[in-house]
C-alpha positions in Angstrom: -32.7 239.5 -37.4 -28.8 238.3 -38.8 -28.6 239.3 -42.7 -28.1 236.5 -44.9 -24.5 236.8 -47.0 -22.7 234.7 -49.3 -19.2 235.0 -50.5 -18.3 233.9 -53.6 -14.9 233.0 -54.0 -13.5 232.6 -58.0 -9.8 230.9 -57.3 -6.7 231.2 -58.9 -2.7 230.3 -58.6 -2.1 233.9 -58.5 -5.1 235.2 -56.9 -8.4 234.7 -55.3 -11.5 237.3 -55.9 -13.9 237.6 -53.3 -17.6 238.6 -54.0 -19.6 239.9 -51.1 -23.3 239.1 -52.0 -26.6 239.9 -50.3 -29.5 237.7 -51.8 -33.3 238.8 -51.6 -36.1 237.1 -52.1 -37.5 240.1 -54.2 -35.0 241.9 -57.0 -32.9 244.1 -54.2 -30.2 241.0 -54.3 -27.0 243.2 -54.1 -23.1 243.1 -54.3 -22.0 244.9 -51.1 -18.1 244.3 -51.9 -15.6 243.1 -54.2 -11.9 242.7 -54.1 -8.8 240.7 -55.2 -6.4 238.6 -52.6 -3.0 237.4 -52.4 -4.2 233.9 -53.2 -4.2 232.7 -49.1 -6.8 231.2 -46.5 -6.1 234.0 -43.9 -6.6 237.0 -46.2 -9.9 235.8 -46.9 -10.7 236.0 -43.2 -9.2 238.9 -42.8 -11.6 240.6 -46.2 -14.3 238.6 -43.8 -13.1 240.3 -40.5 -12.9 243.9 -42.2 -16.7 243.7 -43.9 -17.9 242.7 -40.2 -15.9 246.0 -39.1 -17.4 247.8 -41.5 -20.8 247.2 -40.5 -20.8 247.1 -36.5 -24.3 247.3 -36.2 -25.5 244.2 -38.2 -25.2 240.5 -37.5 -24.5 238.5 -40.6 -25.1 235.0 -41.3 -21.8 234.1 -43.7 -21.4 231.3 -46.3 -18.4 231.3 -48.7 -17.6 228.6 -51.2 -15.8 228.2 -54.4 -16.0 225.9 -57.3 -14.5 222.7 -57.1 -11.5 222.9 -59.3 -7.7 222.3 -59.0 -7.6 223.4 -55.2 -9.5 220.3 -54.4 -10.6 220.4 -50.6 -7.2 222.4 -49.6 -8.5 225.4 -49.3 -12.1 224.3 -47.4 -9.9 223.0 -44.4 -7.4 225.5 -44.5 -10.7 227.9 -43.4 -12.0 225.3 -41.6 -8.8 224.9 -39.5 -8.7 228.6 -39.3 -12.1 229.2 -38.4 -13.9 226.0 -37.5 -17.2 228.1 -37.1 -17.1 229.3 -40.2 -19.4 228.1 -42.9 -17.8 226.8 -46.2 -19.2 224.9 -49.3 -17.6 223.8 -52.7 -20.0 224.1 -55.4 -20.1 221.1 -58.5 -19.2 222.8 -61.4 -21.6 220.5 -63.2 -24.7 221.9 -61.5 -23.8 225.8 -61.4 -27.0 227.2 -63.1 -25.0 230.6 -64.9 -26.8 232.0 -67.9 -24.7 232.0 -71.0 -25.0 233.9 -73.8 -26.0 237.8 -73.1 -23.1 240.2 -73.4 -20.7 237.6 -73.2 -18.2 239.5 -70.9 -16.0 236.7 -68.7 -13.6 238.2 -65.9 -12.4 237.7 -62.3 -15.5 239.5 -60.5 -18.1 238.0 -63.0 -17.3 234.8 -61.6 -17.2 235.2 -58.0 -20.8 237.0 -58.4 -21.8 233.7 -60.4 -20.4 231.7 -57.2 -22.2 233.9 -54.8 -25.7 233.9 -56.9 -25.3 230.4 -57.5 -25.0 229.9 -53.7 -28.0 231.6 -53.1 -30.2 229.6 -55.2 -32.1 227.0 -53.2 -31.6 224.2 -55.6 -27.1 224.6 -55.3 -25.7 221.3 -55.1 -22.2 221.0 -52.8 -19.5 218.6 -53.6 -19.4 216.1 -50.6 -16.2 216.6 -48.2 -14.2 213.6 -48.0 -12.3 212.7 -44.7 -8.5 213.3 -45.6 -7.7 209.5 -45.4 -10.8 208.6 -48.1 -9.1 211.6 -50.4 -5.7 210.0 -50.0 -6.8 206.6 -50.8 -8.7 207.7 -53.7 -5.5 210.0 -55.2 -3.1 206.6 -54.4 -6.1 204.6 -56.7 -6.4 207.7 -59.1 -2.3 207.1 -59.3 -2.6 203.6 -60.0 -5.3 203.9 -62.7 -2.3 206.1 -64.5 0.1 203.8 -64.1 -2.4 200.8 -65.8 -3.2 203.7 -68.8 0.2 203.9 -69.7 1.0 199.8 -68.9 -1.9 199.6 -71.9 0.0 202.3 -73.9 3.0 200.9 -73.8 0.9 197.6 -75.3 -0.5 199.2 -78.1 2.8 201.0 -78.8 4.7 197.5 -79.3 1.9 195.8 -81.1 1.7 198.9 -83.7 5.9 198.7 -84.2 5.8 195.0 -84.6 2.9 195.4 -87.1 4.3 198.5 -88.9 7.6 196.1 -89.3 5.1 193.1 -91.5 5.2 191.1 -87.7 1.7 190.1 -87.4 0.5 188.0 -84.8 -2.2 185.0 -86.2 -4.3 185.3 -83.1 -5.6 187.6 -80.6 -4.4 186.5 -77.3 -1.7 188.5 -76.9 0.5 189.1 -73.6 0.8 185.1 -73.4 3.5 182.6 -72.8 3.4 181.7 -76.7 2.9 185.2 -77.7 6.1 185.9 -75.5 7.9 182.9 -77.1 6.3 184.3 -80.8 8.3 187.2 -80.3 11.8 185.7 -78.9 11.8 183.5 -82.0 11.3 186.3 -84.5 14.2 187.6 -87.2 14.8 191.1 -87.5 16.8 192.6 -90.5 18.0 195.6 -88.4 19.3 195.2 -85.5 18.6 198.6 -84.1 15.0 198.0 -84.8 15.4 194.8 -82.1 17.1 197.1 -80.2 13.8 199.2 -80.0 11.3 196.4 -79.4 13.5 195.5 -76.5 13.6 199.0 -74.6 10.0 198.8 -75.4 10.1 195.4 -73.6 11.8 196.6 -70.6 9.7 199.6 -70.1 6.6 196.5 -70.4 8.0 194.3 -67.3 9.0 197.9 -65.6 4.9 198.8 -65.4 3.9 195.5 -65.0 6.0 195.0 -61.8 4.9 198.2 -60.3 1.3 197.3 -60.7 1.7 194.1 -59.0 3.5 196.0 -56.5 0.2 198.5 -56.2 -2.6 195.6 -56.7 -0.7 194.1 -53.2 -0.4 197.6 -51.4 -4.3 198.7 -52.4 -5.1 194.6 -50.7 -3.4 196.2 -47.5 -6.0 199.4 -47.4 -8.8 197.5 -48.1 -8.0 195.1 -45.4 -8.0 198.3 -42.7 -10.6 197.6 -40.1 -12.8 200.4 -41.8 -12.8 199.6 -44.8 -12.3 195.5 -44.8 -16.5 195.0 -43.6 -17.6 197.3 -47.0 -15.3 195.9 -49.0 -16.0 192.5 -49.0 -19.6 193.2 -49.4 -19.4 194.8 -52.7 -17.0 191.8 -53.7 -19.9 189.7 -53.3 -21.1 191.3 -56.8 -20.3 190.1 -60.1 -17.5 192.0 -61.9 -16.6 194.0 -58.5 -13.3 192.9 -57.1 -11.2 195.4 -54.5 -10.1 198.2 -56.4 -13.4 199.1 -58.0 -14.6 198.2 -54.3 -12.8 200.5 -52.3 -12.7 203.2 -55.3 -16.5 203.4 -54.8 -16.2 203.5 -50.6 -13.4 206.3 -50.6 -14.9 208.7 -53.4 -18.6 208.1 -52.8 -17.4 208.7 -48.9 -21.0 208.7 -47.6 -23.4 206.8 -49.4 -26.5 207.8 -46.7 -26.3 211.0 -48.3 -28.3 209.6 -51.7 -32.1 209.3 -50.8 -32.2 206.3 -53.0 -30.4 204.6 -55.4 -31.9 206.5 -58.3 -29.8 209.5 -57.2 -26.7 207.8 -56.8 -26.9 206.9 -60.1 -27.7 210.4 -61.1 -24.4 211.3 -59.3 -22.8 208.9 -61.4 -23.7 210.4 -64.5 -25.6 207.0 -65.5 -28.8 208.7 -66.1 -30.4 209.3 -69.8 -30.6 212.6 -70.4 -34.0 214.3 -71.6 -35.5 217.4 -73.7 -38.7 217.8 -73.1 -41.3 220.5 -74.9 -45.0 220.2 -74.6 -45.9 217.0 -75.5 -42.9 216.0 -76.8 -40.7 214.1 -74.9 -36.8 213.2 -76.8 -34.4 210.6 -74.7 -30.8 211.9 -74.6 -27.6 209.6 -73.6 -26.0 209.0 -70.8 -26.0 212.8 -68.6 -22.2 211.9 -67.9 -22.4 214.7 -65.4 -20.9 213.1 -62.2 -18.0 211.1 -60.7 -16.3 210.2 -64.0 -14.3 207.5 -62.7 -16.4 205.3 -60.9 -18.8 206.0 -64.2 -16.2 203.9 -65.7 -15.4 201.6 -63.1 -19.1 200.2 -63.4 -19.4 200.2 -67.2 -16.4 198.0 -66.8 -18.2 196.2 -64.1 -21.3 195.7 -66.3 -19.0 193.7 -69.1 -19.0 191.2 -66.3 -22.7 190.4 -66.9 -23.0 189.9 -70.5 -21.4 186.7 -70.3 -21.8 183.8 -68.4 -24.8 181.6 -67.3 -27.8 183.1 -65.4 -27.5 182.4 -61.8 -24.4 180.9 -62.2 -21.4 181.5 -59.8 -17.5 181.0 -60.2 -15.3 179.5 -57.4 -13.9 182.9 -57.5 -16.9 184.8 -56.4 -17.9 181.8 -54.1 -14.5 182.5 -51.6 -15.5 186.3 -52.4 -19.0 185.6 -50.5 -17.9 183.4 -48.3 -16.4 186.1 -46.1 -20.0 187.7 -45.8 -23.1 187.5 -44.2 -26.0 184.8 -45.3 -28.4 188.2 -45.9 -25.7 190.1 -47.7 -24.9 186.9 -50.2 -28.9 186.7 -51.2 -28.7 190.3 -51.8 -25.8 190.0 -53.9 -26.9 186.9 -55.5 -30.9 188.7 -56.6 -28.7 191.5 -58.0 -26.4 189.2 -60.1 -29.5 187.0 -61.2 -31.3 190.0 -61.8 -28.7 192.2 -64.0 -27.6 189.2 -66.3 -31.5 188.2 -66.6 -32.0 191.7 -67.9 -28.6 191.9 -69.7 -30.0 189.1 -72.1 -33.4 189.9 -72.3 -32.4 193.6 -73.8 -30.2 192.1 -76.8 -32.9 189.7 -77.4 -34.8 192.6 -78.2 -32.9 194.0 -80.3 -30.7 196.7 -77.8 -27.3 197.7 -78.8 -24.6 196.2 -76.4 -23.2 199.4 -74.7 -26.9 200.5 -74.4 -27.4 197.3 -72.2 -24.4 197.8 -70.5 -25.1 201.6 -69.2 -28.3 200.3 -68.2 -26.8 197.4 -66.1 -24.2 200.0 -65.0 -27.1 201.9 -64.0 -29.2 199.4 -61.9 -25.5 198.2 -60.5 -25.4 201.6 -58.6 -28.8 201.7 -57.1 -27.8 197.9 -56.2 -24.4 199.5 -54.8 -26.2 202.2 -52.8 -28.7 199.3 -51.2 -26.1 197.3 -50.3 -23.8 200.2 -48.8 -26.8 201.8 -46.4 -28.2 198.1 -45.7 -30.8 198.5 -47.8 -30.9 195.3 -48.3 -34.8 193.6 -47.4 -35.5 190.9 -50.5 
């Protein structure tokens, strides 16, 4: 009978700490070996080989794992490339059940043991490893979001500088042709102040051009054969366009690993928390455990359901839906009508706008799961 072995790896840039742990159904679980090595995949395999050589008469079922972090999936892929038969997992930090308190001691060896113990738990949650192409597109999309954040910051800096010197635009419709005409008509007492603003606007136009270029590239990526159909389906929902659709696809990777839409919502951290004791049940705010990037995109998409007439479809939405089958369109229309109606109903009952939007985002995630797993029966 094979001995079950879990190898927890605490990873750092300067070293990897390994804890070889043998779990047991009784209280006889024990640490068999600990070591600290130079951070290279081949050294992990060498440590496993040495452990086996010291126990030549035993057969082992070995699984090694590390906590998701700065290494991403690189160590996993290196290990699988060197030894395709090796079982390797990546643990989700938010799902690791590590007791806090106690003697409050923390070091690399204890962290490696904690990882090995978590791997021994039956309800341990592992991170899904995407394909290299999905991961590359994910990084590209997130890079675009970083540049968009810089663009937003430049806008805020320009408006703040104008306000500090008494130049307030009389409407809230910024960054329009009328706004730029107003700015060009301003007279500044100091030429250096005008020069400072011009430098800000140079950066503004630079980032605007970059975003347009990146958006064109994202459209090209979404038009690839493996993504084209799924992107078109997701764009049938109100508030979801190419960037959001492609992000959902490459970051989720495999929608079928979730049994239902509620589990997908939980994966995104869109379900409310709960603290219950005896007959007392206390609801909490969103758990916010999971993919923060997708959660934000769906909250933004939910904003589109807060306005407009129930059942109305814009010209842009009709054009997006024209590329899909009647079954897909009917399913999306059902979702769009239900979510908009639900938002208005919640607001009329006195619910907070942000709470209502979170509820819409949660249900939208379930509809997305249904679309991506072909559970679209009406």
